[in-house]
Legacy VTK file of the C-alpha trace (Angstrom):
# vtk DataFile Version 3.0
C-alpha trace
ASCII
DATASET POLYDATA
POINTS 39 float
45.099 85.542 160.373
48.850 86.682 159.569
48.459 85.636 155.533
46.248 88.764 155.457
48.349 91.027 155.624
51.768 89.621 153.795
49.993 90.703 150.223
48.763 94.588 152.190
53.136 94.761 153.237
53.288 93.941 149.309
51.036 96.857 148.344
52.270 99.524 150.740
55.816 98.357 149.721
55.122 99.536 146.383
53.339 102.018 146.832
56.010 102.867 149.043
58.326 102.305 146.373
57.314 103.923 143.334
56.263 106.793 146.469
60.073 106.988 145.885
61.049 107.524 142.884
58.013 109.874 141.984
59.824 112.304 144.951
63.273 111.557 143.145
61.133 112.158 139.348
60.714 115.642 140.633
63.695 116.954 142.511
65.202 115.854 139.035
62.391 117.635 137.024
62.960 121.051 139.052
66.976 120.365 139.076
66.907 120.126 135.399
64.131 123.169 134.995
66.915 125.932 137.242
70.171 124.450 135.599
68.443 125.088 131.876
68.005 128.394 133.238
71.397 129.266 133.393
72.684 128.176 130.465
LINES 1 40
39 0 1 2 3 4 5 6 7 8 9 10 11 12 13 14 15 16 17 18 19 20 21 22 23 24 25 26 27 28 29 30 31 32 33 34 35 36 37 38
């Protein structure tokens, strides 16, 4: 039943997207902390 895999693929794609953006957000916070330290 292939149509069962569609929502699973969709969910994993959304989860991956939010995971990647969450990682980028963490890196941005780290960069911000570093620049604040130097200023």
